[in-house]
ZABAMI-277384 format. One line per field, with one value per residue (C-alpha): residue number from 1; x, y, z. Coordinates in nm, 3 decimals. Layout:
# residues N
n = (NUM, ...) $
X = (X, ...) $
Y = (Y, ...) $
Z = (Z, ...) $
# end
This chain:
# residues 558
n = (1, 2, 3, 4, 5, 6, 7, 8, 9, 10, 11, 12, 13, 14, 15, 16, 17, 18, 19, 20, 21, 22, 23, 24, 25, 26, 27, 28, 29, 30, 31, 32, 33, 34, 35, 36, 37, 38, 39, 40, 41, 42, 43, 44, 45, 46, 47, 48, 49, 50, 51, 52, 53, 54, 55, 56, 57, 58, 59, 60, 61, 62, 63, 64, 65, 66, 67, 68, 69, 70, 71, 72, 73, 74, 75, 76, 77, 78, 79, 80, 81, 82, 83, 84, 85, 86, 87, 88, 89, 90, 91, 92, 93, 94, 95, 96, 97, 98, 99, 100, 101, 102, 103, 104, 105, 106, 107, 108, 109, 110, 111, 112, 113, 114, 115, 116, 117, 118, 119, 120, 121, 122, 123, 124, 125, 126, 127, 128, 129, 130, 131, 132, 133, 134, 135, 136, 137, 138, 139, 140, 141, 142, 143, 144, 145, 146, 147, 148, 149, 150, 151, 152, 153, 154, 155, 156, 157, 158, 159, 160, 161, 162, 163, 164, 165, 166, 167, 168, 169, 170, 171, 172, 173, 174, 175, 176, 177, 178, 179, 180, 181, 182, 183, 184, 185, 186, 187, 188, 189, 190, 191, 192, 193, 194, 195, 196, 197, 198, 199, 200, 201, 202, 203, 204, 205, 206, 207, 208, 209, 210, 211, 212, 213, 214, 215, 216, 217, 218, 219, 220, 221, 222, 223, 224, 225, 226, 227, 228, 229, 230, 231, 232, 233, 234, 235, 236, 237, 238, 239, 240, 241, 242, 243, 244, 245, 246, 247, 248, 249, 250, 251, 252, 253, 254, 255, 256, 257, 258, 259, 260, 261, 262, 263, 264, 265, 266, 267, 268, 269, 270, 271, 272, 273, 274, 275, 276, 277, 278, 279, 280, 281, 282, 283, 284, 285, 286, 287, 288, 289, 290, 291, 292, 293, 294, 295, 296, 297, 298, 299, 300, 301, 302, 303, 304, 305, 306, 307, 308, 309, 310, 311, 312, 313, 314, 315, 316, 317, 318, 319, 320, 321, 322, 323, 324, 325, 326, 327, 328, 329, 330, 331, 332, 333, 334, 335, 336, 337, 338, 339, 340, 341, 342, 343, 344, 345, 346, 347, 348, 349, 350, 351, 352, 353, 354, 355, 356, 357, 358, 359, 360, 361, 362, 363, 364, 365, 366, 367, 368, 369, 370, 371, 372, 373, 374, 375, 376, 377, 378, 379, 380, 381, 382, 383, 384, 385, 386, 387, 388, 389, 390, 391, 392, 393, 394, 395, 396, 397, 398, 399, 400, 401, 402, 403, 404, 405, 406, 407, 408, 409, 410, 411, 412, 413, 414, 415, 416, 417, 418, 419, 420, 421, 422, 423, 424, 425, 426, 427, 428, 429, 430, 431, 432, 433, 434, 435, 436, 437, 438, 439, 440, 441, 442, 443, 444, 445, 446, 447, 448, 449, 450, 451, 452, 453, 454, 455, 456, 457, 458, 459, 460, 461, 462, 463, 464, 465, 466, 467, 468, 469, 470, 471, 472, 473, 474, 475, 476, 477, 478, 479, 480, 481, 482, 483, 484, 485, 486, 487, 488, 489, 490, 491, 492, 493, 494, 495, 496, 497, 498, 499, 500, 501, 502, 503, 504, 505, 506, 507, 508, 509, 510, 511, 512, 513, 514, 515, 516, 517, 518, 519, 520, 521, 522, 523, 524, 525, 526, 527, 528, 529, 530, 531, 532, 533, 534, 535, 536, 537, 538, 539, 540, 541, 542, 543, 544, 545, 546, 547, 548, 549, 550, 551, 552, 553, 554, 555, 556, 557, 558) $
X = (0.561, 0.487, 0.374, 0.254, 0.328, 0.118, 0.190, -0.104, -0.427, -0.667, -0.961, -0.843, -0.897, -1.028, -0.716, -0.479, -0.631, -0.640, -0.271, -0.187, -0.382, -0.192, 0.143, 0.052, -0.018, 0.285, 0.536, 0.378, 0.351, 0.077, 0.052, -0.034, -0.085, -0.133, -0.002, -0.135, 0.058, -0.221, -0.465, -0.676, -1.005, -1.249, -1.547, -1.877, -2.128, -2.176, -2.167, -1.819, -1.702, -1.768, -1.530, -1.234, -0.994, -0.969, -1.081, -1.456, -1.422, -1.240, -1.492, -1.604, -1.693, -1.422, -1.451, -1.423, -1.802, -1.831, -1.619, -1.800, -2.144, -2.044, -2.078, -1.712, -1.466, -1.097, -0.919, -0.602, -0.598, -0.532, -0.390, -0.370, -0.293, -0.453, -0.301, -0.421, -0.697, -0.935, -1.299, -1.203, -1.544, -1.520, -1.166, -1.237, -1.485, -1.187, -0.922, -0.766, -0.807, -1.060, -1.228, -1.353, -1.478, -1.441, -1.071, -0.962, -0.814, -0.726, -0.446, -0.604, -0.435, -0.141, -0.127, 0.066, -0.076, 0.062, -0.009, 0.125, 0.381, 0.501, 0.477, 0.336, 0.302, 0.183, 0.111, -0.175, -0.185, 0.083, 0.287, 0.191, 0.351, 0.058, -0.170, 0.088, 0.028, -0.353, -0.599, -0.825, -1.099, -1.238, -1.599, -1.830, -1.958, -1.608, -1.524, -1.247, -0.988, -1.091, -1.145, -0.766, -0.652, -0.844, -0.566, -0.273, -0.055, -0.072, 0.208, 0.013, 0.025, 0.401, 0.444, 0.259, 0.477, 0.791, 0.695, 0.750, 1.052, 1.010, 1.135, 0.909, 0.927, 0.739, 0.636, 0.424, 0.385, 0.224, 0.484, 0.856, 1.080, 1.279, 1.633, 1.574, 1.661, 2.028, 2.041, 1.940, 2.011, 1.936, 2.054, 1.802, 1.523, 1.593, 1.611, 1.255, 1.124, 1.332, 1.114, 1.208, 1.565, 1.519, 1.362, 1.623, 1.916, 1.773, 1.676, 1.317, 1.146, 0.945, 0.821, 1.046, 0.812, 0.858, 1.234, 1.227, 1.023, 1.261, 1.552, 1.360, 1.182, 1.451, 1.215, 1.341, 1.127, 0.971, 0.719, 0.584, 0.410, 0.288, 0.558, 0.445, 0.785, 0.955, 1.256, 1.459, 1.712, 1.894, 1.995, 2.216, 2.139, 2.403, 2.412, 2.208, 2.425, 2.583, 2.328, 2.432, 2.349, 2.009, 1.927, 1.609, 1.518, 1.308, 1.080, 0.839, 0.612, 0.409, 0.032, -0.189, -0.176, -0.072, 0.302, 0.381, 0.582, 0.301, 0.335, 0.621, 0.620, 0.852, 0.949, 0.948, 1.073, 0.790, 0.790, 0.714, 0.457, 0.296, -0.076, -0.229, -0.458, -0.454, -0.378, -0.368, -0.023, -0.007, 0.266, 0.071, -0.257, -0.077, 0.060, -0.290, -0.420, -0.133, -0.167, -0.547, -0.563, -0.320, -0.557, -0.717, -1.016, -0.966, -0.752, -0.568, -0.192, -0.027, 0.310, 0.356, 0.529, 0.908, 1.173, 1.240, 1.128, 0.786, 0.589, 0.498, 0.523, 0.688, 0.763, 0.456, 0.632, 0.465, 0.580, 0.542, 0.267, 0.080, 0.098, -0.028, -0.316, -0.411, -0.421, -0.644, -0.870, -0.915, -0.991, -0.669, -0.781, -0.546, -0.708, -0.876, -1.247, -1.401, -1.669, -1.712, -2.057, -2.166, -2.248, -2.392, -2.578, -2.351, -2.348, -2.603, -2.509, -2.873, -3.004, -2.744, -2.795, -2.603, -2.749, -2.623, -2.460, -2.153, -2.249, -2.132, -2.149, -1.977, -1.845, -1.935, -1.578, -1.437, -1.704, -1.627, -1.251, -1.293, -1.518, -1.271, -0.963, -1.109, -1.019, -1.193, -1.372, -1.239, -1.460, -1.769, -1.642, -1.612, -1.956, -2.112, -1.957, -1.806, -1.503, -1.695, -1.592, -1.229, -1.254, -1.375, -1.104, -0.843, -0.952, -0.937, -0.595, -0.730, -0.578, -0.684, -0.803, -0.609, -0.325, -0.033, 0.222, 0.115, -0.035, 0.191, 0.248, 0.107, 0.368, 0.658, 0.755, 0.666, 0.924, 0.893, 0.842, 0.821, 0.648, 0.923, 0.706, 0.853, 0.507, 0.359, 0.404, 0.518, 0.765, 0.486, 0.117, 0.066, 0.310, 0.269, 0.448, 0.420, 0.092, -0.096, -0.096, -0.430, -0.276, 0.025, 0.014, 0.186, 0.377, 0.536, 0.341, 0.443, 0.128, 0.103, -0.186, -0.354, -0.272, 0.098, 0.135, 0.323, 0.434, 0.800, 0.823, 0.645, 0.561, 0.785, 0.887, 1.263, 1.361, 1.661, 1.622, 1.630, 1.623, 1.958, 2.018, 2.290, 2.546, 2.406, 2.506, 2.579, 2.774, 2.977, 3.121, 2.992, 3.163, 3.034, 2.701, 2.583, 2.284, 2.001, 1.705, 1.658, 1.337, 1.173, 1.129, 0.912, 0.559, 0.416, 0.170, -0.179, -0.217, -0.402, -0.716, -0.737, -0.727, -0.800, -1.128, -1.167, -1.398, -1.121, -1.132, -0.843, -0.609, -0.514, -0.682, -0.359, -0.318, -0.642, -0.516, -0.363, -0.011, 0.348, 0.421, 0.723, 0.599, 0.750, 0.607, 0.614, 0.836, 0.869, 1.149, 1.338, 1.426, 1.795, 1.911, 2.173, 2.001, 2.299, 2.311, 2.174, 1.992, 1.622, 1.390, 1.224, 0.870, 0.582, 0.288, -0.051, -0.324, -0.691, -0.603, -0.967, -1.050, -0.808, -0.939, -0.712, -0.786, -0.694, -0.370, -0.265, -0.275, -0.374, -0.102, -0.039) $
Y = (1.803, 1.838, 1.509, 1.485, 1.147, 1.035, 0.748, 0.568, 0.761, 0.588, 0.762, 1.115, 1.262, 1.594, 1.645, 1.540, 1.772, 2.059, 2.003, 2.008, 2.333, 2.485, 2.380, 2.518, 2.855, 2.844, 2.730, 2.900, 2.575, 2.378, 2.005, 1.808, 1.463, 1.288, 0.934, 0.740, 0.433, 0.228, 0.202, 0.435, 0.313, 0.378, 0.311, 0.398, 0.299, 0.097, -0.232, -0.152, -0.089, -0.456, -0.554, -0.373, -0.561, -0.329, -0.367, -0.306, 0.009, 0.178, 0.096, 0.456, 0.641, 0.875, 1.122, 0.914, 0.873, 1.248, 1.205, 0.887, 1.048, 1.363, 1.589, 1.678, 1.632, 1.562, 1.892, 1.708, 1.413, 1.108, 0.762, 0.500, 0.139, -0.082, -0.164, -0.388, -0.166, -0.142, -0.193, -0.509, -0.567, -0.226, -0.270, -0.626, -0.480, -0.330, -0.605, -0.428, -0.080, 0.196, 0.502, 0.482, 0.841, 1.129, 1.222, 0.929, 0.624, 0.282, 0.079, -0.261, -0.569, -0.467, -0.212, 0.024, 0.345, 0.665, 1.016, 1.305, 1.064, 0.945, 0.567, 0.471, 0.116, -0.033, -0.347, -0.351, -0.535, -0.683, -1.002, -1.310, -1.636, -1.860, -1.689, -1.594, -1.896, -1.886, -1.734, -1.439, -1.653, -1.416, -1.307, -1.108, -1.164, -1.251, -1.486, -1.390, -1.557, -1.418, -1.072, -1.060, -1.279, -1.058, -0.799, -1.043, -1.024, -1.320, -1.460, -1.414, -1.036, -1.041, -1.272, -1.023, -0.735, -0.940, -0.958, -0.581, -0.494, -0.120, 0.132, 0.236, 0.590, 0.540, 0.227, 0.203, -0.075, -0.067, -0.270, -0.215, -0.421, -0.645, -0.517, -0.157, -0.037, -0.122, 0.155, 0.438, 0.541, 0.216, 0.371, 0.653, 0.408, 0.201, 0.514, 0.594, 0.235, 0.040, -0.267, -0.329, -0.417, -0.796, -0.798, -0.561, -0.759, -1.085, -0.919, -1.034, -0.696, -0.620, -0.811, -1.057, -1.032, -0.653, -0.706, -0.924, -0.666, -0.389, -0.584, -0.655, -0.324, -0.088, 0.214, 0.569, 0.612, 0.361, 0.487, 0.288, 0.330, 0.072, 0.109, 0.458, 0.620, 0.846, 0.675, 0.759, 0.542, 0.536, 0.214, 0.168, -0.160, -0.382, -0.322, -0.553, -0.668, -0.369, -0.123, 0.152, 0.092, 0.227, 0.406, 0.382, 0.653, 0.503, 0.699, 0.578, 0.809, 0.807, 0.792, 1.100, 1.248, 1.585, 1.629, 1.323, 1.315, 1.184, 1.401, 1.487, 1.685, 1.542, 1.719, 1.482, 1.608, 1.648, 1.489, 1.751, 1.642, 1.382, 1.346, 1.561, 1.293, 0.944, 0.667, 0.292, 0.140, -0.082, -0.309, -0.373, -0.443, -0.684, -0.866, -0.883, -1.044, -1.291, -1.402, -1.410, -1.791, -1.813, -1.647, -1.853, -1.791, -2.079, -2.118, -2.405, -2.326, -2.263, -2.152, -1.961, -2.137, -2.136, -2.227, -2.562, -2.803, -2.857, -2.583, -2.522, -2.144, -1.937, -1.603, -1.376, -1.049, -0.826, -0.823, -0.518, -0.697, -0.772, -0.407, -0.295, -0.539, -0.380, -0.038, -0.184, -0.343, 0.003, 0.153, 0.351, 0.539, 0.491, 0.755, 0.594, 0.679, 0.894, 0.633, 0.628, 0.528, 0.438, 0.073, 0.101, 0.372, 0.615, 0.670, 0.924, 1.074, 1.185, 0.832, 0.588, 0.223, 0.036, -0.302, -0.278, -0.596, -0.618, -0.580, -0.767, -0.591, -0.621, -0.289, -0.155, -0.027, -0.377, -0.525, -0.274, -0.333, -0.710, -0.700, -0.482, -0.691, -1.039, -1.051, -1.239, -1.047, -1.267, -1.105, -1.180, -1.533, -1.592, -1.441, -1.678, -1.972, -2.107, -2.242, -2.381, -2.742, -2.646, -2.430, -2.721, -2.942, -2.679, -2.636, -3.013, -3.038, -3.182, -3.138, -2.880, -3.011, -2.753, -2.856, -2.786, -2.846, -2.527, -2.319, -2.370, -2.636, -2.690, -2.952, -2.710, -2.563, -2.203, -1.939, -1.807, -2.107, -1.901, -1.582, -1.323, -1.014, -0.911, -0.813, -1.135, -1.045, -1.404, -1.334, -1.255, -1.216, -1.000, -0.732, -0.453, -0.470, -0.194, -0.329, -0.227, 0.142, 0.179, 0.168, 0.396, 0.648, 0.977, 0.985, 1.329, 1.630, 1.992, 2.201, 2.461, 2.671, 2.551, 2.866, 2.819, 2.489, 2.661, 2.960, 3.054, 3.052, 2.753, 2.514, 2.588, 2.280, 2.285, 2.090, 2.097, 2.258, 1.913, 1.553, 1.418, 1.069, 0.815, 0.713, 0.452, 0.098, -0.163, -0.488, -0.356, -0.054, 0.219, 0.557, 0.851, 0.986, 1.346, 1.474, 1.247, 1.347, 1.718, 1.744, 2.040, 2.031, 1.741, 1.845, 1.650, 1.834, 1.964, 2.343, 2.517, 2.562, 2.184, 2.033, 1.667, 1.582, 1.347, 1.124, 1.003, 0.629, 0.389, 0.604, 0.612, 0.875, 1.044, 1.184, 1.381, 1.671, 1.989, 1.938, 1.901, 1.555, 1.345, 0.990, 0.741, 0.393, 0.213, -0.093, -0.385, -0.407, -0.674, -0.443, -0.396, -0.054, -0.044, 0.048, -0.064, -0.410, -0.726, -0.818, -0.886, -0.707, -0.402, -0.483, -0.243, -0.302, -0.309, -0.083, -0.185, -0.551, -0.650, -0.515, -0.752, -1.099, -1.388, -1.343, -0.978, -1.054, -1.272, -1.002, -0.644, -0.491, -0.120) $
Z = (-1.172, -0.801, -0.649, -0.289, -0.132, 0.166, 0.404, 0.571, 0.508, 0.752, 0.587, 0.670, 0.323, 0.447, 0.659, 0.381, 0.123, 0.375, 0.449, 0.078, 0.037, 0.328, 0.179, -0.162, -0.004, 0.224, -0.041, -0.342, -0.539, -0.711, -0.640, -0.954, -0.805, -0.470, -0.421, -0.120, -0.006, 0.147, 0.437, 0.228, 0.380, 0.095, 0.323, 0.156, 0.425, 0.745, 0.556, 0.429, 0.786, 0.864, 0.581, 0.736, 0.964, 1.263, 1.624, 1.644, 1.853, 1.565, 1.295, 1.260, 0.941, 0.824, 0.537, 0.219, 0.185, 0.114, -0.200, -0.300, -0.270, -0.457, -0.157, -0.215, -0.499, -0.447, -0.515, -0.616, -0.854, -0.632, -0.702, -0.428, -0.351, -0.086, 0.250, 0.531, 0.673, 0.379, 0.291, 0.105, -0.055, -0.223, -0.357, -0.473, -0.720, -0.902, -0.930, -1.229, -1.082, -1.137, -0.993, -0.635, -0.653, -0.899, -0.926, -0.702, -0.877, -0.731, -0.894, -0.823, -0.678, -0.895, -1.170, -1.392, -1.544, -1.694, -1.572, -1.780, -1.921, -1.578, -1.545, -1.203, -1.071, -0.746, -0.545, -0.294, 0.038, 0.261, 0.241, 0.442, 0.335, 0.431, 0.175, -0.086, -0.313, -0.300, -0.542, -0.468, -0.319, -0.054, -0.074, 0.159, 0.417, 0.532, 0.815, 1.062, 0.839, 0.500, 0.649, 0.680, 0.395, 0.149, 0.167, 0.151, -0.160, -0.402, -0.612, -0.934, -0.892, -0.829, -1.128, -1.351, -1.232, -1.296, -1.666, -1.701, -1.911, -1.971, -1.709, -1.420, -1.284, -0.956, -0.769, -0.453, -0.199, 0.144, 0.330, 0.271, 0.048, 0.278, 0.334, 0.221, 0.572, 0.503, 0.240, 0.473, 0.829, 1.009, 1.333, 1.308, 1.219, 1.529, 1.742, 1.635, 1.638, 1.887, 1.875, 1.509, 1.607, 1.605, 1.259, 1.116, 1.256, 1.121, 0.789, 0.829, 0.835, 0.526, 0.224, 0.039, -0.261, -0.272, -0.234, -0.543, -0.736, -0.634, -0.779, -1.101, -1.166, -1.033, -1.043, -1.002, -0.690, -0.451, -0.194, 0.103, 0.439, 0.694, 0.961, 1.066, 1.042, 0.792, 0.637, 0.326, 0.147, -0.181, -0.352, -0.656, -0.827, -0.983, -1.360, -1.583, -1.870, -2.042, -1.908, -1.668, -1.302, -1.203, -0.880, -0.672, -0.424, -0.145, 0.085, 0.350, 0.545, 0.866, 0.912, 0.892, 1.243, 1.389, 1.438, 1.226, 0.902, 0.680, 0.369, 0.134, -0.188, -0.452, -0.773, -1.071, -1.411, -1.659, -2.003, -2.269, -2.523, -2.298, -2.255, -1.983, -1.845, -1.696, -1.944, -1.959, -1.998, -2.310, -2.173, -1.852, -2.031, -2.266, -1.960, -1.806, -2.125, -2.145, -1.782, -1.765, -1.772, -1.479, -1.234, -0.957, -0.735, -0.494, -0.180, -0.348, -0.344, -0.679, -0.812, -1.138, -1.427, -1.442, -1.696, -1.532, -1.801, -1.641, -1.811, -2.173, -2.124, -1.858, -2.028, -2.034, -2.109, -2.365, -2.725, -2.945, -3.137, -2.814, -2.711, -3.052, -3.017, -2.684, -2.848, -3.118, -2.855, -2.705, -3.048, -3.029, -2.716, -2.420, -2.201, -1.900, -1.927, -1.655, -1.593, -1.215, -1.094, -0.738, -0.678, -0.326, -0.132, 0.046, 0.421, 0.538, 0.878, 0.924, 0.869, 1.000, 0.915, 1.184, 1.088, 0.728, 0.600, 0.375, 0.011, -0.295, -0.630, -0.962, -1.089, -1.435, -1.478, -1.438, -1.662, -1.938, -1.924, -1.919, -2.228, -2.421, -2.339, -2.289, -1.919, -1.641, -1.367, -1.089, -0.821, -1.031, -1.083, -0.710, -0.656, -0.907, -0.725, -1.047, -0.861, -0.565, -0.632, -0.675, -0.366, -0.157, -0.300, -0.229, 0.132, 0.175, 0.015, -0.312, -0.654, -0.911, -1.246, -1.449, -1.676, -1.445, -1.720, -1.892, -1.612, -1.315, -1.052, -0.706, -0.626, -0.615, -0.279, -0.211, -0.296, 0.059, 0.291, 0.608, 0.706, 0.691, 0.685, 1.020, 1.138, 1.270, 1.636, 1.689, 1.967, 2.214, 2.133, 2.442, 2.332, 2.082, 1.750, 1.494, 1.357, 1.670, 1.586, 1.756, 2.106, 2.066, 2.351, 2.430, 2.757, 2.734, 2.604, 2.557, 2.538, 2.267, 2.140, 1.823, 1.630, 1.710, 1.527, 1.246, 1.451, 1.445, 1.824, 1.967, 1.689, 1.393, 1.201, 1.158, 0.848, 0.616, 0.276, 0.119, 0.230, 0.339, 0.200, 0.271, 0.013, -0.227, -0.146, -0.407, -0.428, -0.722, -0.535, -0.770, -0.802, -0.597, -0.718, -0.747, -0.553, -0.663, -0.452, -0.420, -0.221, -0.052, 0.325, 0.443, 0.519, 0.803, 1.021, 0.985, 0.983, 1.260, 1.053, 0.994, 1.338, 1.390, 1.560, 1.851, 1.648, 1.418, 1.360, 1.391, 1.599, 1.965, 2.179, 2.274, 1.924, 1.921, 2.127, 1.985, 2.113, 2.008, 2.132, 2.207, 2.169, 2.412, 2.427, 2.761, 2.770, 3.003, 3.252, 3.062, 2.774, 2.734, 2.838, 2.565, 2.241, 2.045, 2.196, 2.046, 2.363, 2.407, 2.167, 2.327, 2.427, 2.462, 2.688, 2.522, 2.648, 2.667, 2.631, 2.656, 2.310, 2.140, 2.072, 1.991, 1.622, 1.630, 1.813, 1.525, 1.266, 1.333, 1.123, 1.091) $
# end
C-alpha cells in the first residue's frame, strides 16, 4: 500500500493533493492514503480563524473550506492529527475523532483506527508541562491563554495510549519524541537547524510524553512534523521479556512550501483479506470505555492512577471480553460510518463575514458514538457548564470532590515537573526559535523559471533511490540489521502547474516566489563561528517585531 506522509499542512490542501497527483503521474503509482502530521488547519469560516493561535496578519482563509462545503472532495483518503495551529473549536467537536469533510478523517485528541488492516494511531497537539495535568476545559470564545492551551496534550490521552497492548503499525505525533534525534544524523539536523543545538545537547528538544509512548508502543513507523525539517531515524528497542527486539522507523517532514521536503511516499505491506475501508479498533474503543470516568473538563491538575497502593484500579488495558463487548455495542459492525454533516456555515468568498464570532456546536458524529459506547461528550459537558463549580475551584487551587483513591490523585507531583518541550523560546523572547515559522526569510535566491521546477537542467531534484538511514541504536548492542526502510525518492516540491499563491496564510513572504532557494537565517554577532562547538546557541533576528505581542512571544510554536 502506498502511503503519502505530509509534514505541516498549514491549510494547503489544494497544493498537497496537486503534488500527490503529479507524483502519481511521474512515478506511475497510485497513492492509497495520505497521513498529515498536524497543523492541518481545518478552518471552515471566519469564526474558526479566530480560534487559531497565529499572529493576526496570518489569519487568512486557506483551502479547507472548499472540502468542507462540498465544492471539492479529497481525491486521496486522508487521515490527520492536530498540531498547534488549528481551528480548535472545530476539532474539539470531535474529541474521539471523526470526519471533518468527506474523505478526510481526524483521529481526535488521541486515537487508533484501522485502514485496510493497517493499524494507525495518533496523538494531537504539542507538549507543554504547565497544561499537561489539566482536563480539556477550553471553550470558545477563547481567551489568550485558552486559545493556546486548547492544543496542549493532556496526561489522560497519554494514559489511554499506554493501555494499548497490541502492536501498532503507524503512529503520528506533531512534535517529536524527545531523544529521537540521537538515532539519526544529528550532525545533519544541526547543519539545517543550527539554533536547535542547545536543546539537542541538553536532550530537551521534543516531547517527553511522546518519548514515553515510543518506548511503550514501539510502532513500526512513527511520523512527525513541527520542526520544519526532514529527518529520518531508526531505533531498535530493547527486547520486552522473551520477545524479539522491535524496530521503529522515524520520519519527520517539513511544511508545505515550494522547494521543501514536505511529502514522502512510503510503501507499507498490505494485509491480504483485510477490510477495504476505515474501521474502528476494538482494543482502542474498549480502552475509551474503561477510562471514561477518568476524564476531566476542569483546569484542576490531576495524575492518572498508578500501582502505588493509593488507587483501587490502575490497569485499564482491554480484555478480550471488553473488546467483544465493544463489537456487540456496535452491532457487529466495525466499519466507521460515513456520517459527515456540516455543523456551521462554510466560508463564502463572495459574501465574507469578517465580524463572525467563534462558534460552539456539538457534533452528531460524537453524539452517535457516545450513545453507542456509553462515552461522555466532554466538549458538550464543558459547553453545558456542568463542571463550572469544579472549574472555579480548580482555578483557585481548590480540591476536586472526586474519589481520588479510585480515579487518580492530584497530590502527586507531575511526571514532567518542567517544560522540556524544547520550544518555549525561554532563552530570549526577542529571538526566533523554530516555532516562529512565520518570519523565516530567504537571503540567497537562485532564480529559475516556473516550468523548470522539475526540469533536468535547472530545477531537477536529485535524490537517492531510497532513504539512507543510520544504524539502529540500542542499549543492548543488537546485531546488524538488514535494510529496513526501502523508500522511494522523497517528494518535496510542488510541480510547475501547482504554484503557490501570494495569498497563502501562515507563511513568510519570501516563500511565495517561484525560485529555488537556499534558506539562510540571519543571526546575531554573538553566535559562535564553530558549528561544532558548545558555545552560545545561534540566535536569529526576528523580522516585523511589531506584530508579535508579549502573549505571542510566549508560545507561537511551529
